[in-house]
C-alpha positions, 0 to 999 in steps of 0.5 A, spaced: 893 152 537 886 151 539 880 152 535 875 157 538 869 152 536 868 146 531 863 144 526 862 136 525 862 134 519 860 127 516 865 125 510 862 118 507 862 116 500 855 120 499 859 126 502 866 126 500 872 131 502 871 135 495 864 136 497 865 138 503 871 143 501 865 147 497 861 147 504 868 151 507 865 158 505 859 157 509 863 155 515 867 161 514 861 165 514 858 162 520 863 163 524 866 157 524 873 156 527 875 149 526 872 144 521 871 137 524 872 131 520 869 124 521 874 119 520 877 119 514 882 113 513 880 107 508 874 103 511 869 097 509 866 099 503 859 102 504 861 105 511 858 111 513 860 113 519 868 110 518 869 107 524 871 101 521 878 102 519 881 097 514 887 100 512 890 105 516 895 107 511 891 111 506 885 116 505 879 113 503 878 113 496 871 113 497 871 119 502 876 123 497 882 119 498 889 123 499 887 129 493 881 130 497 884 131 503 890 136 500 883 140 497 879 140 504 885 142 507 887 147 502 880 150 502 879 150 510 886 154 511 885 158 506 879 160 509 882 161 516 879 155 519 883 149 522 882 142 521 880 137 527 880 129 524 877 123 528 881 117 529 880 110 531 886 107 535 882 101 538 880 097 533 879 095 525 874 093 521 874 086 518 867 084 516 870 084 509 877 081 511 880 081 504 878 089 504 883 089 511 890 087 508 892 086 516 887 082 518 887 078 511 895 076 512 893 074 520 888 069 516 892 066 511 899 066 516 897 065 524 900 067 529 907 067 524 904 073 520 908 080 521 901 083 523 899 078 528 902 083 533 897 088 531 891 085 533 889 083 540 888 074 539 889 069 544 892 065 541 893 060 547 885 059 546 886 055 540 885 058 533 882 065 531 875 064 532 871 067 525 864 067 527 860 067 520 856 061 520 849 061 520 849 055 524 853 050 527 859 047 521 856 040 521 850 043 519 852 048 513 859 044 511 856 043 504 855 051 503 862 051 504 867 051 498 874 051 496 877 055 490 884 053 489 885 058 483 891 062 486 890 070 487 895 075 488 893 075 496 891 068 497 896 064 492 894 058 496 887 059 493 880 061 498 874 059 502 868 061 500 862 061 504 856 065 501 859 072 501 865 071 505 872 069 503 878 067 506 885 065 504 887 059 505 894 057 509 900 055 505 900 048 504 892 047 505 892 043 499 898 038 499 895 032 498 888 034 498 883 034 491 879 039 492 873 036 489 873 030 494 867 030 498 871 030 505 876 036 502 872 041 506 873 038 512 880 037 512 882 044 509 878 047 514 883 043 520 889 046 517 887 053 517 890 058 523 882 060 524 876 057 525 869 058 522 864 058 527 857 059 528 855 066 530 851 065 536 857 062 539 861 068 538 859 071 545 862 065 549 868 063 544 871 070 541 878 069 542 879 077 540 878 082 543 873 086 540 869 093 540 864 093 545 860 087 543 861 088 535 865 082 532 866 086 525 871 090 529 877 087 531 881 090 537 888 093 535 894 093 540 896 100 539 901 099 546 906 096 541 910 101 539 911 098 532 903 097 531 903 104 533 907 107 528 904 103 523 897 105 525 899 112 525 904 113 519 898 116 515 895 120 521 902 123 523 903 125 515 897 129 515 900 133 522 907 133 519 904 137 513 899 141 516 894 138 513 890 137 520 891 141 526 888 136 531 886 130 533 880 127 536 881 120 539 875 115 539 874 110 545 881 111 548 878 107 554 879 101 550 887 101 549 890 097 554 894 104 556 890 110 554 895 115 558 901 112 555 897 112 548 896 120 549 903 121 551 906 117 545 901 121 541 903 128 544 910 126 543 910 124 535 905 129 533 909 135 536 904 136 541 898 138 537 891 139 539 888 132 542 881 130 545 879 124 547 871 121 547 871 120 554 865 118 558 865 121 565 860 119 570 857 123 575 861 127 579 868 123 575 874 127 573 878 127 567 884 124 568 889 130 569 895 126 568 893 125 561 896 129 554 890 131 552 886 138 552 879 135 554 873 131 552 868 131 546 863 134 551 858 130 553 859 132 560 858 138 558 851 136 554 848 133 561 849 139 565 845 144 559 840 139 559 838 139 566 838 146 567 832 147 563 828 141 566 823 142 571 826 139 578 818 139 581 816 134 575 820 129 578 815 126 583 809 126 577 813 123 572 815 118 577 808 116 579 806 116 572 812 111 571 810 106 576 802 107 573 804 105 566 808 099 569 803 096 574 798 097 568 802 092 564 803 087 569 810 090 570 814 089 577 815 097 580 822 099 577 828 098 582 830 106 581 836 107 576 842 104 581 838 097 581 836 097 573 843 099 571 846 093 575 842 088 572 843 090 565 850 090 566 850 083 569 846 081 563 851 084 558 857 080 563 852 074 562 851 074 555 855 078 550 861 079 554 863 072 556 868 071 551 872 077 554 870 074 561 873 068 560 879 071 558 880 074 564 879 067 567 885 065 563 889 070 565 889 068 572 895 065 575 892 061 579 885 057 579 879 061 583 873 057 584 867 060 581 872 065 578 867 067 571 861 068 576 865 073 581 868 077 575 861 078 572 859 081 578 864 085 580 864 088 572 857 089 573 858 093 579 864 098 577 861 105 578 865 108 572 867 106 565 874 104 567 880 106 572 887 107 570 891 103 575 894 105 580 889 111 579 882 109 581 883 104 586 878 106 590 873 104 584 875 097 583 874 097 591 868 100 591 866 095 586 868 089 590 864 092 596 858 092 592 860 085 589 861 082 596 854 085 599 850 083 593 852 076 592 855 073 599 855 067 596 861 069 591 864 073 597 870 068 597 872 068 590 871 076 590 876 077 596 881 072 592 880 076 585 880 083 588 888 084 590 889 080 583 885 085 580 889 091 583 895 089 581 897 095 575 902 090 572 898 084 571 895 082 564 889 081 569 888 087 572 890 091 565 885 087 561 879 087 566 880 095 565 879 094 558 873 090 559 869 094 565 868 099 559 864 095 554 860 092 560 857 100 561 857 102 555 852 096 553 849 095 559 847 103 560 847 106 554 845 101 549 840 098 554 838 101 561 837 107 557 831 104 553 828 101 559 828 108 563 823 112 560 820 117 565 823 122 561 827 120 554 832 127 555 835 125 561 837 118 558 843 121 553 850 119 553 854 121 558 849 123 563 846 120 570 839 119 569 838 119 576 840 126 576 833 129 574 835 136 574 840 142 576 839 148 578 842 155 576 847 155 581 849 148 580 850 149 572 854 155 574 859 151 579 860 146 573 862 151 568 867 155 573 870 148 574 870 147 566 873 154 565 878 153 570 881 146 569 878 144 562 878 150 558 879 148 551 875 141 552 870 141 547 862 142 548 857 139 545 849 138 545 848 133 538 854 128 536 853 122 531 853 118 538 847 122 542 841 117 543 836 124 540 838 130 537 838 137 541 832 140 539 828 133 540 831 133 547 829 141 548 822 139 546 822 133 551 824 138 557 818 141 557 814 134 559 818 135 566 814 142 566 806 140 565 807 132 567 800 132 568 798 134 562 803 130 559 800 124 562 793 126 559 796 126 552 800 119 553 793 116 555 790 118 549 795 116 544 795 109 548 789 108 547 789 109 540 796 104 539 799 101 544 805 095 545 802 093 551 808 095 554 807 101 558 814 104 559 816 103 552 809 106 549 812 112 554 819 112 550 816 111 543 811 116 544 816 121 547 821 120 541 815 121 536 813 127 540 820 130 540 821 129 532 814 131 530 813 131 524 818 126 522 818 121 516 814 114 518 821 110 516 825 114 521 820 112 526 819 105 524 827 104 525 828 108 531 822 103 534 826 097 532 833 099 535 830 102 541 825 095 543 831 090 541 836 095 545 832 095 551 831 087 550 826 086 554 819 085 550 824 083 543 831 083 542 837 083 536 838 076 537 831 073 538 825 078 536 819 077 538 814 077 532 808 079 536 810 084 540 814 088 534 808 088 530 804 091 535 810 096 535 810 098 528 802 099 529 804 105 534 808 107 529 803 107 524 798 110 528 801 116 528 801 117 521 794 115 522 788 116 527 794 119 532 795 125 528 790 129 530 792 128 537 799 128 535 799 135 532 795 138 537 799 137 543 806 139 539 803 145 538 801 146 545 808 146 547 813 147 540 814 154 542 816 152 549 821 147 546 824 152 541 825 156 548 829 151 550 832 150 544 835 157 543 837 157 550 841 151 550 844 153 544 847 159 547 849 156 553 852 151 550 856 156 545 857 162 550 859 158 555 867 155 557 870 150 553 870 149 545 863 148 543 861 143 537 856 145 532 854 137 529 852 138 522 846 141 520 844 143 528 844 150 527 837 149 524 832 145 529 836 138 529 830 133 531 834 127 528 833 121 533 839 115 534 843 113 529 844 113 523 838 117 523 843 123 525 847 121 519 842 124 514 844 128 509 845 136 510 842 141 505 848 146 506 845 150 500 839 151 504 843 154 510 848 158 506 842 162 502 839 162 509 844 165 513 845 170 507 838 173 508 839 173 515 845 178 515 842 182 509 836 183 514 840 184 520 843 189 516 836 193 515 835 192 522 831 186 522 831 180 525 828 172 523 822 170 527 822 164 532 818 159 528 819 152 525 825 154 520 830 155 525 832 161 522 832 165 529 837 159 531 841 160 525 842 167 527 844 165 534 849 160 532 852 165 527 852 170 532 856 167 537 861 163 533 863 169 530 864 173 536 868 167 539 873 166 532 873 175 532 873 177 539 876 172 544 878 176 549 871 177 550 871 169 552 876 169 558 873 167 564 866 165 567 862 170 572 855 168 574 851 175 573 846 176 578 839 176 577 833 179 581 826 179 582 819 175 582 822 170 576 829 170 578 829 162 578 827 163 570 834 166 568 841 163 567 845 169 566 853 169 566 859 174 563 865 171 559 869 176 560 865 182 556 860 177 552 854 177 557 850 171 556 842 170 558 837 165 557 830 163 559 829 156 563 822 153 564 817 157 560 811 154 561 811 156 568 815 163 566 808 164 561 803 161 567 806 166 572 805 172 567 812 173 564 818 177 567 814 182 572 820 186 575 826 181 574 832 185 572 839 183 570 844 186 575 851 188 570 855 194 570 853 201 567 856 201 560 854 201 553 853 194 550 848 191 545 845 184 544 848 180 539 842 178 536 838 184 535 842 189 535 839 193 540 843 198 545 843 197 553 846 202 557 843 201 564 846 197 569 839 194 571 836 191 565 829 189 565 828 181 563 821 183 559 826 188 555 832 185 554 828 177 552 822 180 549 824 179 542 828 172 543 828 168 550 836 169 549 840 175 549 848 176 549 850 183 551 857 185 548 861 192 548 859 197 543 865 196 538 866 188 539 863 187 532 860 189 526 853 191 529 857 196 533 852 202 533 847 198 536 840 200 536 836 203 542 832 198 546 
């Protein structure tokens, strides 16, 4: 069973499963096929996202527990909806060790613990490192105390360091007076773990983690026993029919993603499975994986770019160059060089421990191996290879590294065959390391440095690719329909850097770069950080989300600046710069507000046009479209946690009922700030996909003729024919659609968004799109609005 669409719900303590069950009637009325739930297993107390699982044996009580899942599944299935559950096989949360019985057991018993095989720990490198100290041990030893009182989960007592609590190993207090002055030092030496200064984690960590998140410890699901223990509860959900499919978080972190998916398919009975896999430009999803496809970042990038004006690239590049010069910065070296340098920075800082573990895997010493491995990682062109497949990526990285660093040529040449041996631990671990370097170097650093147009720097996108033509868009959709027809498509996720309608508004800037240059100059004249490219990034975020509450913009500014790691950073914040940064946000709600209000008023309607077009292209296009919670209205969130704000489902349900009542009377909502037009579009397409799947069985580009043909994207899905507007500012400047015409088979069809009837084979776009910038023509008889209304 495959979904026709999904709707992502962020299940958390403030929105548990029981409350989510009450939203099911609205999802059904919206037209949703499956509900798509964020992680449900027990997570760290207070976690809003749920990716820090601490106990895989139970549904998180804070999220509703097993009874909550039973109730949600019953409500969803009773309403005809399937359930897709997000699961996290790569890592577990360890920020509060006592909440994670597996990690707690390893801390207490070390490599003799029955849970030790679950975690990817390098015991040969010494004791398990625990980077929680605020300074080197000798400086803070006095803050560590011994609690000799036995507890059920710590019969030998505890160590305490402020809020951090750790179990004592058996025999820790034998022959030791806990109150003696030297007791702490003696007891620490008897533990299977070593408390250390948190700043040393990057170079001394002895366990694999998720990216650079030390509180998420890597799990070895390649071990069949570990797989079984980690998936017992999840597979119960599948076996008992509580969930119908699984979304796999970060499979690239696993030792053998393909093998994992094979085992999951076998144990789940072939359940519908999607993978969170980020594909670089031109990269293909491994065809041998037992999956229906990705979570849709690849689709997002194409939809965004077909709405960007390619003619704006030169002016925006010139604007970026001027901003850099004005700030005394060197010219931009270009995207390829930027990401090489940011990836190398990550390899040399927060990934040093991982690289040193690779060095320890070498079968024999290699001179300058650490430097050479870091360079190969910085040159690796995709997230990872799956040897023996993907050898060409390794070869490309090796060649690039030798060109860039001839001084390392000998070491690189010696490492290359070792890294290509798919059976070796070195090669397998190297493949697990390329992803973190890519993710942290590109998504979490370079995306905040390459600021010419914010909508380009989105997860899964290649910012060097400025725009896609309608022909390029069609080619991508034809491939998707042929290769991965049940893969998810997305516009907003919990990981996107900006909500879909922020990007839709920013796309307008590509049509008016000269005007944007004027406005940015005015805004910077009111408030500036002194760093021109970052000013551009920040003011774009403010424009895209405007009007946005001050606290949201302050949080975004801090995260963006520290991720960029140019003028400030997470490890060493620069107070003077951050004061100027926050002053920019304050100015947005002060002296700059009139400039912002006026400029947003200029571009808002074009942004709405782009937003509706993007939504239609996604919802009607090939694949399984996902609607991120709340994005059926305008989605103007910024990077997480801003995109996890509460959603007013009651408002949406009332609006949908009003839209349905009005539509039955021949009235449709205006395109305005309410977002009602987007809700109309979303509901009509989702209902059609659910109720008439035979209308969405192929992908055929449609012909549009006339002087404004470049402003239309049109395709037939096998009965449902979608038409969307692109580059609305230029379209208006040239006087509208004029003689532009859609060519279609002569038959009676109605626009699902307006109910108007069309029968001719040549449909003027000035008529078809006079109400909305989008249309979805459906054969008469395909919907409750079968009668249609004459156009």
